C-alpha positions as CSV (number, residue, x, y, z in Angstrom):
1,M,212.3,-72.2,-126.8
2,V,215.3,-74.4,-125.3
3,S,214.7,-72.4,-122.0
4,G,210.7,-72.6,-121.9
5,S,211.3,-76.3,-122.6
6,G,213.8,-76.5,-119.8
7,R,211.3,-74.5,-117.5
8,S,208.3,-76.8,-118.6
9,G,210.2,-80.0,-117.9
10,A,211.2,-78.8,-114.4
11,V,207.9,-78.2,-113.9
12,N,206.6,-81.5,-115.1
13,D,209.5,-83.3,-113.0
14,G,208.3,-81.7,-109.6
15,G,205.3,-82.6,-110.2
16,K,205.8,-86.2,-110.4
17,G,208.1,-86.4,-107.5
18,A,205.7,-84.3,-105.6
19,E,202.4,-87.0,-105.5
20,P,204.5,-89.7,-104.0
21,A,206.0,-87.2,-101.4
22,A,202.4,-86.0,-100.6
23,R,201.2,-89.4,-100.3
24,S,204.3,-90.8,-98.0
25,K,203.4,-87.6,-95.8
26,R,199.7,-88.4,-95.7
27,A,200.8,-92.0,-94.4
28,D,203.5,-90.7,-92.2
29,A,200.6,-88.3,-90.7
30,R,197.9,-91.4,-90.6
31,R,200.5,-93.5,-88.6
32,N,201.7,-90.5,-86.0
33,E,197.8,-90.1,-85.3
34,E,197.3,-94.2,-84.7
35,T,200.6,-94.2,-82.2
36,L,198.6,-91.5,-80.7
37,L,195.4,-93.0,-80.4
38,D,197.0,-96.2,-79.6
39,A,198.7,-94.5,-76.5
40,A,195.5,-92.8,-75.1
41,A,193.7,-96.0,-75.4
42,S,196.3,-97.5,-73.6
43,V,196.3,-95.1,-71.0
44,F,192.5,-94.7,-70.9
45,V,192.4,-98.6,-69.9
46,S,194.8,-98.1,-67.1
47,S,193.5,-94.7,-65.5
48,G,190.4,-93.7,-67.0
49,V,189.1,-91.3,-69.5
50,E,190.1,-88.3,-67.7
51,A,193.6,-89.2,-67.3
52,P,196.7,-86.4,-67.7
53,V,197.1,-85.5,-71.3
54,R,201.0,-85.5,-70.6
55,D,200.5,-89.4,-69.4
56,I,199.2,-90.0,-73.2
57,A,202.1,-87.6,-74.8
58,A,204.4,-89.6,-72.5
59,K,203.3,-93.1,-73.6
60,A,203.3,-91.8,-77.1
61,G,206.9,-90.5,-77.1
62,V,205.6,-86.8,-78.2
63,G,204.9,-83.2,-76.5
64,V,201.6,-82.5,-75.1
65,G,201.5,-79.7,-77.6
66,T,201.4,-82.8,-80.5
67,I,198.2,-84.0,-78.8
68,Y,196.5,-80.7,-78.9
69,R,197.3,-80.0,-82.4
70,H,195.5,-83.4,-83.6
71,F,192.8,-83.2,-81.1
72,P,192.1,-79.7,-79.5
73,T,189.7,-80.9,-77.1
74,R,189.3,-84.3,-74.6
75,A,186.2,-85.0,-76.1
76,D,187.8,-84.8,-79.8
77,L,190.5,-87.5,-78.4
78,I,187.8,-89.4,-76.8
79,I,185.7,-89.8,-80.0
80,A,188.9,-90.6,-81.9
81,V,190.0,-93.3,-79.7
82,Y,186.4,-94.5,-79.8
83,R,186.3,-94.9,-83.3
84,H,189.9,-96.0,-83.7
85,Q,189.1,-99.0,-81.7
86,V,185.9,-99.9,-83.2
87,E,187.7,-99.7,-86.9
88,A,190.2,-102.1,-85.4
89,C,187.6,-104.6,-84.1
90,A,185.7,-104.1,-87.2
91,E,188.7,-104.7,-89.6
92,A,189.7,-107.9,-87.3
93,G,186.4,-109.9,-88.5
94,P,187.5,-110.6,-92.2
95,A,191.0,-111.3,-91.0
96,L,190.2,-113.8,-88.7
97,L,187.9,-115.4,-91.0
98,E,190.7,-115.7,-93.6
99,S,193.5,-116.9,-90.9
100,S,191.6,-119.0,-88.6
101,E,191.1,-122.8,-89.1
102,T,187.2,-122.5,-88.6
103,P,184.6,-119.8,-88.8
104,Y,183.6,-120.7,-85.6
105,A,187.2,-120.3,-84.5
106,A,187.2,-116.7,-85.9
107,L,183.9,-116.1,-84.4
108,T,185.2,-116.8,-80.8
109,R,188.2,-114.9,-81.2
110,W,186.4,-111.9,-82.6
111,I,184.0,-111.8,-79.6
112,D,186.9,-111.9,-77.4
113,L,188.3,-108.6,-79.0
114,F,184.5,-107.2,-78.9
115,V,185.0,-108.3,-75.1
116,D,188.3,-106.7,-74.7
117,F,186.4,-103.2,-76.0
118,L,183.4,-103.4,-74.0
119,V,185.6,-104.2,-70.7
120,T,188.1,-101.8,-71.1
121,K,186.4,-98.6,-72.1
122,H,186.9,-97.5,-68.3
123,G,184.7,-94.8,-68.2
124,L,184.1,-94.0,-71.9
125,A,180.1,-95.2,-71.6
126,A,179.6,-92.2,-68.8
127,V,181.2,-90.2,-71.1
128,L,178.9,-91.0,-73.9
129,Q,176.1,-90.3,-72.0
130,S,177.1,-86.5,-71.4
131,D,175.4,-83.4,-73.4
132,N,178.3,-83.0,-75.5
133,S,176.7,-83.3,-79.2
134,G,179.9,-84.8,-80.5
135,F,178.7,-88.1,-78.6
136,D,175.7,-88.4,-80.1
137,T,176.0,-90.4,-83.1
138,L,179.1,-92.8,-81.5
139,H,176.7,-95.5,-80.5
140,S,174.9,-95.6,-84.0
141,Y,178.2,-95.6,-85.8
142,F,179.3,-98.8,-83.2
143,I,176.3,-100.8,-84.0
144,D,176.6,-100.0,-88.1
145,R,180.4,-100.6,-88.3
146,L,180.2,-103.7,-86.2
147,Q,177.0,-105.3,-86.9
148,P,177.6,-106.3,-90.5
149,V,181.1,-108.0,-89.1
150,G,178.9,-109.9,-86.5
151,T,176.5,-110.8,-89.3
152,Q,179.5,-112.1,-91.8
153,L,180.9,-114.1,-88.6
154,L,177.9,-115.8,-87.9
155,E,176.5,-116.5,-91.3
156,A,179.9,-118.3,-92.4
157,A,179.9,-120.2,-89.0
158,A,176.4,-121.3,-89.7
159,A,177.2,-122.2,-93.5
160,A,180.0,-124.2,-92.2
161,G,177.3,-126.6,-89.8
162,E,179.3,-125.3,-86.7
163,I,176.4,-122.9,-85.0
164,R,172.9,-122.8,-85.2
165,P,171.6,-120.7,-88.2
166,G,169.4,-117.8,-87.8
167,L,171.2,-115.8,-84.9
168,E,171.0,-112.2,-85.5
169,A,174.3,-110.0,-84.7
170,Y,172.6,-107.5,-83.1
171,E,170.9,-110.2,-80.5
172,L,174.6,-111.8,-79.8
173,M,176.1,-108.3,-79.5
174,R,173.6,-106.8,-76.9
175,G,173.9,-110.4,-75.0
176,V,177.6,-109.8,-74.9
177,G,177.4,-106.4,-74.0
178,N,174.8,-107.2,-70.9
179,L,177.3,-109.7,-69.7
180,C,180.4,-107.2,-69.6
181,I,178.0,-104.6,-67.5
182,G,179.8,-103.8,-64.5
183,A,182.6,-106.7,-65.4
184,D,185.5,-103.9,-64.8
185,H,184.5,-102.8,-61.0
186,D,184.2,-106.5,-59.7
187,P,186.9,-108.4,-59.6
188,R,184.7,-111.3,-58.5
189,Y,183.3,-111.3,-61.8
190,D,184.5,-113.0,-64.8
191,A,182.6,-111.5,-67.8
192,R,185.2,-113.4,-70.3
193,R,184.0,-116.7,-68.5
194,L,180.5,-116.2,-68.9
195,V,180.7,-114.9,-72.8
196,A,182.7,-118.0,-73.3
197,L,179.9,-120.1,-72.2
198,L,177.4,-118.3,-74.3
199,I,179.3,-118.6,-77.5
200,A,179.8,-122.1,-76.8
201,G,175.9,-122.5,-76.3
202,L,176.0,-121.5,-80.1
203,R,177.3,-124.8,-81.3
204,Q,175.3,-127.0,-83.3
205,P,174.3,-130.4,-81.4
206,R,176.2,-132.9,-82.9
């Protein structure tokens, strides 16, 4: 009985220790993947989505095999980077509402991030129009994830009396998107300045 209790105790202790270890391993894996995605996004901005995988691996400080272990194909990597950037933009909205001095300031800063995302895709839009079935749902994901954040920011700014009420997030996002078309190919065109004028035009007349 004593030896049986000992074995049982050992198993229980191991179970208790295994759960935090598993959580820690999962957290490490998430951090490692985020490091890879941040590196890939940075390389995509500077060199386009067809950049060599070895450049991404060098940026992340890992071997090429590590990239392929996480993302077996370039399409997998592009989709993951896209979703990673959308998530970062989505999560920034509520955080900016909490940290900014006014809802309008939060909206302005969030739109800046949204423009950064649109302008620095460097070829991603063309890739997303390809026949790869993995890309089909990304546009819907983009809208479904970011439109509620835009709505939250617009409603907060309207409730504070800073902008005109009744503005639709989808319309604003489409308008900003249209102003960003071609901005990464024409050095004479400053999309950010035009977007800033658009957002300034949302202000409630005083």
